[in-house]
C-alpha positions in Angstrom: 7.9 -20.8 -10.6 10.2 -21.1 -13.7 9.1 -17.5 -14.5 11.0 -16.2 -11.5 14.5 -14.9 -12.2 16.3 -16.0 -9.0 16.0 -18.1 -5.8 14.9 -15.1 -3.7 12.0 -14.2 -6.0 10.9 -17.9 -6.0 11.1 -17.9 -2.2 9.0 -14.7 -2.0 6.2 -16.2 -4.0 6.4 -19.6 -2.2 6.1 -17.8 1.2 3.3 -15.5 0.0 1.3 -18.4 -1.5 1.5 -20.2 1.8 0.5 -17.1 3.7 -2.4 -16.0 1.5 -3.5 -19.3 0.1 -3.1 -18.2 -3.5 -4.5 -20.5 -6.2 -2.4 -21.3 -9.2 -4.1 -18.6 -11.3 -3.7 -16.0 -8.6 0.0 -16.9 -8.3 0.5 -16.5 -12.0 -1.3 -13.2 -11.9 0.9 -12.0 -9.0 4.1 -13.0 -10.9 2.9 -11.3 -14.1 2.0 -8.2 -12.0 5.6 -8.2 -10.7 4.4 -8.2 -7.1 7.9 -9.1 -5.8 9.6 -6.1 -7.3 6.8 -3.7 -6.5 6.8 -4.8 -2.8 10.6 -4.3 -2.4 10.7 -0.9 -4.1 8.0 0.8 -2.0 8.4 4.3 -0.6 7.6 4.7 3.0 8.9 6.4 6.2 8.3 3.3 8.3 11.9 3.0 9.4 11.5 6.3 11.2 7.9 6.2 12.4 7.2 2.6 13.5 8.8 0.4 16.2 11.2 -2.4 15.1 8.6 -5.0 15.9 6.3 -3.6 13.2 8.4 -1.9 10.5 9.5 -4.9 8.5 6.1 -6.4 8.3 4.6 -3.0 7.4 7.2 -2.5 4.6 6.1 -5.8 3.1 2.4 -4.8 3.4 2.7 -1.8 1.1 3.6 -2.0 -2.6 5.3 0.6 -4.7 2.7 0.2 -7.4 -0.7 -1.5 -7.6 -2.3 -2.9 -10.8 -6.0 -2.3 -11.1 -6.6 -4.0 -14.4 -10.1 -5.0 -13.3 -11.4 -1.4 -13.2 -14.0 -0.4 -15.8 -13.1 3.3 -16.2 -12.9 5.6 -19.2 -9.9 7.7 -20.1 -11.1 10.5 -17.8 -12.5 10.1 -14.3 -12.4 11.8 -11.0 -11.4 10.6 -7.5 -15.0 9.8 -6.6 -15.5 7.7 -9.7 -12.2 5.9 -9.0 -13.4 5.2 -5.4 -16.7 3.8 -6.6 -15.0 1.6 -9.2 -12.8 0.1 -6.5 -15.7 -0.5 -4.3 -17.7 -2.2 -7.0 -14.8 -4.8 -7.2 -13.8 -4.6 -3.5 -12.8 -8.3 -3.5 -10.3 -7.8 -6.3 -9.2 -4.5 -4.8 -8.4 -6.2 -1.4 -6.6 -9.0 -3.2 -4.4 -6.6 -5.0 -3.7 -4.6 -1.9 -2.6 -7.8 -0.1 -4.2 -10.9 1.5 -4.4 -9.5 5.0 -6.5 -6.4 4.4 -10.1 -6.1 5.4 -12.5 -3.3 4.3 -13.8 -1.0 7.0 -15.6 1.7 5.1 -15.4 4.5 2.5 -15.7 8.2 3.1 -15.1 7.3 6.7 -16.1 10.2 8.9 -13.9 11.5 11.7 -14.6 14.6 13.7 -12.5 17.2 15.6 -13.8 20.3 17.3 -17.1 20.3 15.5 -15.5 19.9 12.0 -16.1 16.7 9.9 -13.4 15.1 7.8 -13.8 12.1 5.4 -11.1 9.5 4.6 -11.6 8.0 1.1 -11.1 4.4 2.1 -10.4 2.8 5.5 -8.9 -0.7 5.7 -7.6 -2.9 8.5 -4.5 -5.0 8.4 -5.1 -8.2 10.4 -1.4 -9.0 11.0 -0.3 -5.5 11.8 -3.5 -5.0 13.8 -3.9 -1.4 12.7 -6.2 0.8 10.6 -5.0 1.8 7.1 -6.2 5.1 5.7 -6.1 5.3 1.9 -6.4 8.6 0.1 -7.0 8.4 -3.7 -5.5 10.9 -6.2 -6.1 10.7 -9.9 -3.1 12.8 -10.9 0.5 13.2 -9.8 1.5 12.8 -6.1 0.7 16.1 -4.3 3.4 16.6 -1.5 1.0 18.8 0.5 -1.2 15.8 1.1 1.3 14.2 3.3 0.4 16.8 5.9 -3.3 16.0 5.3 -2.7 12.3 5.8 -0.8 13.0 9.1 -3.8 14.9 10.3 -6.1 12.0 9.4 -3.9 9.5 11.1 -3.8 11.6 14.3 -7.6 11.7 14.3 -7.8 7.9 13.8 -5.3 7.2 16.6 -7.0 9.6 19.0 -10.7 8.9 18.2 -11.0 5.6 16.4 -8.1 3.2 17.3 -8.8 0.6 20.0 -6.4 0.3 22.9 -5.0 -3.0 21.7 -4.3 -1.8 18.2 -1.1 -0.4 16.7 -0.7 3.1 15.3 -2.6 3.8 12.1 -0.8 3.8 8.8 -1.6 6.0 5.7 -1.3 5.2 2.0 -1.5 8.0 -0.5 -2.4 6.3 -3.8 -1.7 8.3 -6.9 -1.9 7.7 -10.6 1.8 8.7 -10.9 4.6 9.9 -8.7 8.1 11.3 -8.9 10.3 9.3 -6.5 12.5 12.2 -5.5 9.5 14.3 -4.6 8.1 11.5 -2.5 11.4 11.0 -0.8 11.6 14.7 0.2 7.9 14.8 1.3 8.4 11.8 3.7 11.5 13.1 5.4 9.8 15.0 8.2 6.4 13.5 9.0 6.0 11.8 12.4 3.2 9.4 11.3 3.8 6.2 9.2 2.9 7.0 5.6 3.5 5.2 2.3 3.1 6.7 -1.2 2.2 4.3 -4.0 1.0 4.6 -7.6 -1.5 2.6 -9.5 -1.9 1.6 -13.1 -4.1 -0.7 -15.2 -1.2 -2.4 -17.1 1.5 -4.7 -15.7 4.7 -2.9 -16.3 7.8 -2.0 -14.2 10.1 0.7 -15.6 13.6 -0.5 -16.4 15.2 2.2 -14.3 13.5 0.8 -11.1 14.8 -2.7 -11.6 18.3 -1.6 -10.5 17.0 -0.2 -7.3 16.0 -3.5 -5.7 17.5 -4.1 -2.3 20.6 -6.3 -2.0 19.9 -10.1 -1.8 20.8 -10.3 1.9 18.3 -7.5 2.7 15.6 -9.2 0.8 16.2 -12.5 2.6 16.1 -10.8 6.0 12.7 -9.3 5.1 11.4 -12.6 4.0 12.5 -14.3 7.2 10.5 -11.7 9.2 7.4 -11.9 7.0 
């Protein structure tokens, strides 16, 4: 824990270790991957689309960036190859996504008016008690896919979600994103959506370090976790 820069960061990892049962090696990996910073910097519209009882926990369930350093991919690959690579290491994938996710299926089929649609990955968050739709993009964040994700979430809520489950959440996972474009794209949607990036190295740009929430905001989130 001496690797942590302040008390709040140490508290974050202590709480998460207790919650997810991390081993010493997993804890070291999470610290090196900067999970603390990446969780607090995430870009979502949850404050506008989820009830108060869910929004704080949901914010802590989505990272700003995921590190997939376990993937065996070449320099060039398509979305299908990325999906298959994640499925081949699904245990590592779910661990990086967070300790409370379960795998439901890939290319998950939903139907409307005789038309078939396929969601890249469908997960379930046990604490939030909701379905998590994940769409994979191998390039920059495409703003138009927010509308596509809204449609998928509507189908899940209408045709798949059980009565005792909370509204479905979407994650658009891209190789890269421009934060201002994401901010604009999430202004209007009515469904809960987060946009995250992924990479295979453990870095956090210096310009993002200054955007971390104030200490009192971080502590409030940790208390509700």
